[in-house]
N, C-alpha and C positions, 0 to 999 in steps of 0.2 A: 314236379313243378313244370309248368309248360310256358316257355318263353316264345313259342311260335303262334299260339292262338290266344287272341285278346279281344274280346270276350263275347263271342257269339253263342255261348252255351245256352242261354235262354231260348233263342230261336231254334237251336238244334234240339233242345228238349221238347219243345212244342211240336216240332215236326216229327220227332221220334214217337211221340204219343199218337199222332195221326197214322203213322206207318206200322204201329205195333200189331195190327191185325193181319199183316202180310205174311206169307208162308215163311219167309226168312227169319221171322221173329220167334219161332218156336224154340223153347228151351231144350237143353240137352241133358237135363238132370238124370234121366233114366240110363243114359249111355256113358256117363262120366267114368273114367278109370279110377282105381283106388288112389288115394293121395299118399305121397311119401310120408313116412313116419317121423314126426318132429323129434321123438326121443332118439332116433338114430342119427338124424342130420345134426341136431344140436347137442349131442351127447358131450358132456364135459363143459358146456357153456352155461353161464348164469345170466340172469337178466341184468341189464337190458339187452345184452348182445345176443342172447339165445334167440330172441324174436327176429332180430336182423339176420342171424345166421340161417334160420329156416326160410324166411321170406325171400332172401337173396340167393338161395341155392339154385344151381343150374337145373335141378329137377323141376322147378316151377316155371322154367322157360321164360322168365322176364315178365310174368303176370299181366300179359296183354288183356285188356277188358274183354270179358266174355269167354276167355280161354280156360282150359282145364287148370292151368297154373294159377290163374286168378281165382277160380273156384276153390282150389285147395287153400289159397291164402285166406279166403273168406271163412272156410271151415275152421282153420287154425285160429283166426281172430275171434270167431264166435265161441270156440271152446275156451279160449283165454278169458273172454268176458264172463262166461258162466263160472269159471273157477274163481274169479275175483268177487263174484256175487252180484254182477249186473243182471238185471231182468231183460229178457228179450223185448225190444220195442219196435220190431218190424211188423211185417204183415202177419195177421193172425196170432200175435203174441210170440212169433219166432224172432230170430236175430236178423232176419234178412228182408230186404226190400228189393224186388226185381226192378231193374232199370232197362227199358228198351234202348238199344244202342243205334239201330238203323236210323239214318237221317239223310234226307236229300241235301241238306245244307252242310253235312260233314261226310265227305266221300271216303274218309279213311276209317270211319267207324265200321266195325264188323257187324254182320247180321246177328240177330239173337239178342241176348240180354246179359248185362252184368248185374252185380249185386252190391248194394250198400249193406254194410253190417252195422246194426244199431243196438246198443245196450243202454239201459237206464239205471242210474244210481238214484233211487227214490229219496227225496228230501225228508228230513226228520220232522218238519213243522207241517201239521195237517192243513193249515190255512195257507201255506206258501208252496207246498210241494208240487202244485200244478205249474208253477213258474220254473223255467228251465234255463240252464247255461249250457250251450252247445260247445263241446270240445271235439275237434275233428282232425282228420288226416286222410289223404288218399292212399289206397293200397295197390292201385294198378301201376303198370309201367309200360315199357315199349316192346315187350316180347323179344323178337329177333331183330329189332331195329326199326325197319320200315321208315315211315315218313318223317319222324321227328329226330331220328338219330343224327348225331354230329360226327359219325364215323361211317366210312364207306363199306366197312366189313360187315357181312352178314354173320352175326353172332348173337348169342343170348345177351341181352342187356338186363343185368340182375337188379339194378336200381336199389342198391343198398342204402345210399343216402337219399335217393329219390324214388320211393319214399318209405322204405322199410324203417328208416330211422324215425320218421314221424309217427308211424304206427306203434313202434316200440315205446316212444315217449308217451303217446296217448294212453296205452295200456298201463304204463307206469303211473301216470296221473290217476287213472281209475283205481289202481291198487292203493295209492297213498290216501285217496279220499275215502275209500271203503274202510280204512282202518280207523278205529275209534269213533268219535262223534261225527255223524254225517252232517253235511251242510243242511240248513233249513230248506233251501230250494233244491230242486232236483238237478242232476247233471246228466246230459244226454251225450253219449260217446258214439261217434259215427265214423266209420271207415268208408270212404267214398270210392266208387268205381268211376271210370270214364274221365278222370281229370286230364289225362294226357290227350284225350280226344276233344277237349273243349269244355271241361267242367260239366260233363253230361250228368254225372251222378249227383252232384250238389244242386245243379239247376233243377233236376227232377225232384230231389228231396224237398226243396223249399215249397214246391207246389203239391206235393203228395205226402205230407207229413202224417204220421200216425198220431202225432201230438200237435195241437193247433199252433201255428207259427206265432200267433199273437201272444202266446205265453212264453216265447223265447226272449230272453233279456240281453244276451250277448253271444257272440261266436268267437272262439279262439281256434285258429288253424295252425297246425305245425306241418311244415313242408320243407324237407331237407334240413334237419337239425343235428346231424351226426358228425360235423367237422368244426366244432367251435374252437378247440385248442385254446390259445391265448388271445383270440380275436374277439370282436364284438358281435353280439347277437343282434341281427337286423330285425327290426320290428316295424311293420307297416300297419296303418290304421290308427295310429296314436291320436290323430285329429278327429276320429269318428265319435268320440265321447269326451266331454270336458274333464271327466275324472280319470281317464286312462293314465295320463302322465304321472300323477302322484301315486297311483296304484302300482305302476310299473317300477317306479323308482324304489319303492319300499320292497317289493318282492324280488327285484333283480339284485338289490343289495343283500338281501337275506340269502340268495342263492349264489352269490359271488360272481355275478355276471355283469359285464359292461355292455351297454346298449348303444346302438345306432338307430335313432328313432326317425320315422317318416310319417307324415300325417295322412297320406292317401289311403282311402278305403278300397278303391278299385285296384286290381292287381292281377297277378299271373297265377292265381290259385283259388281254391274253393271258397275262401272267405268272401270273394266278390259276389257270389250268388246270394249271400245273406245281406251284404251291404246294399244291394239293389232293392232289398225288401225293407229298408229303413232300420237296420239293426247295427249297433256298435260292433265292430270287428277288430281283431288283431291277427296279423300273419307273422309268424316267427320263423326265421330260417338263418342258417349260418353261412350264407353266401354260396355262389356258384364256384366251380373249381374245374380243373382240367379234365376231370372224368365225367362231367355233366353230360347226360344223354349219350354216353359211350359204354361199350362193353366192359370197360375198366372200373366202373362204379361198383366195387365189390366190398364184401363185408370186412375184409382184412384192413380196410382203410377207415373204418368207423371208429370214432372216439367214444367209448362207452361213457366216460365221464361227461362228455358233452350232452348226451341224451339224459343222463341223470340230472344235470344242472337245469336243463330246459324243463324237464318234467317237474322238478321241485318248484321252479318259478311258476309254472302254469297251475300246479296244484294249489299254490298259495293264492294265486289270482282267483281261481274257481271257488276256493273256500271263502275268501273275502266277499266275492260277489254273491255267494250263497247265504250270507248273513242277512237277517231280517231288515236291518237298516240300510243295506247297500242299495244304491240307485245309480244308474248311468243315464246321462243326458245325451241323447243322440245329436250329432252335428252333421247335417248333410254337407257333402262336398260340392264344389263347383265343377270339378272335372267330370267328364263322361267317359265310360269305357269305350274304347275303340272296337269296331267290329272287323275282325281280321280272320275270318275263317279261311283255312288253307284249301281253296277250291282249285288250285293248280294255276291260277292266273296271278297270284300274289308275287310281288317282287321279293327277292331274297339277296341278302348281303353276306350272311355267314359269320356274323360277329356274335360273341357271347359276352353279355354285359357283366361287369362287376358291380355289385350293389353298394359298395362303399361310397359314402358321400363325397362329391367333388363340387366345387363352386359353380361349375358350368360344364355342360356336356354329359356324355356317357363314357365312363371308364370301361375299358375292355379287359376282361380276364382271359380272353383267348380269341382266336380266329380259326374257323374250321379249315383244315388243309384242303386246298383245291377249290375253295369257294371264291366268289367274286371279290370279297374283301381281301382274301389271301393273295389273289392274283394282282390286286391293286397295290399291295405292299403294306397292308395294315398289320400291326403287331400287338401282342399282349402288352398292356401298359399304355397304349395310345388312348387319347381322349377325343372322341368324335364330337365336334362342335358345329359341323355344318354338313348338310347332305342336299345336293341338287339345288343350291341357292337358298335353302331354308335353314335358319338357325336351329340348332339342337341344344336346348337348355337342359333337358332331362330325358328319361326313358320314354315318357309319353310324347315328347317332342320328336324323338327319333321315330317312334311308331307312326306318328302323323306324317312325317316327311317321307318315310318309306311307302306309306299307303298312297301317296300322290303319284307314284311311279308304277310302271309295269315291267315285267321281265324284258330284257333287251335294251332298256333305257341306259344311256351313258350319262353318268353323273359325276360332278366334282365332289370330293370329300374333304372337308376341312378337319385337320387332325392336329391336336396339340401333342408334341413329342419332345420330352425333355425341356419343356417350357417354351418351345418355339412352334408356331403354327405353320404347318406345311399343307400343300394341296396334292391330293392323290386323285386318280381317275379310275372309276370302276364301271364295268358293264354289268348291270344287275341281272341275276339269274332267276330261275324258276325253282321253287321248292320241290325237291325230289327229282329235278331234271338237270 
């Protein structure tokens, strides 16, 4: 999940297509080293944790887009799709779709290509199987840290929750749906590359589908779903279709999950690429935490029951949407996605939002040590309600207020702390500097 890039992925994708003929875009398939053996790494583990254990192992070096580690993650996911019974729905009937990463608009993207991994569970009704429900999750992460890390240490960022947990849940959904009677409509399972770089994989996917996008009826995205515990599952996109709320209530109840619902279709993960194409979407996640975008996001902290519950709910949603009578009515939103590519000129505060609902402002789950917010005295549990003279009603308001400034600007911060509003002062920094 990417809280730093909102949402220039479409422009990045288009520029990447234009640049893919350059020398740096050549693939490295012929020179890839052998991948670590999943049977050795995940020995003694059962699903859903076995998948997380492999993807979040140090041997995959944080699965940076285009890296050997991400390549091995893709091979693992494709093998699991095949074992479940999914048909390859990528290029040439394979499980893979090559995604050019180089982009003049995204300086952090490495040269070369990443790969989306795509598998199809064909529907059982000959007259409806051309219609598809997309279930997705991204499989890339931050490698050794680099630009989006919230830790100053150069170390492998394994991304167990972000987003090995989502991939594990996606594969579990596929396994559940492949058992017994298949849905009438087809279900397309996609593991995206390039999410952490700005939704590059999903943005490319919606414009280069091997199956016509007009046949897609909905997209369900799982990003960071491995730490539910006794908390609420946060769901964005509930307002993108009139029928979502009733469907969610039924399936969440059956899975034993409490929901925190948000209407917005635009957001910080791959569902945004589909929403911009006029499709109903959902984004499910179990909230940010102290290990977000840090080397400490490890497999030992994943709650296997959390993945099982989320997968059970999503499988129920997909099965219901796959029924002949099921229809979703798309509801366009009024909000527009902000364009915040990290080009080195963007202002940076260093706060990590908590997505639990609050009446006003942005609740903080943490503040990056040494960041401008930290130096200003911001703390976990603070609610940011004002930045530089602009009211902050929600996360989009925070994004807009921050975009109005540049690195080096000195700004007042209005913060609610223990019910009292205080004013702090920060000098905004530069991302990565």
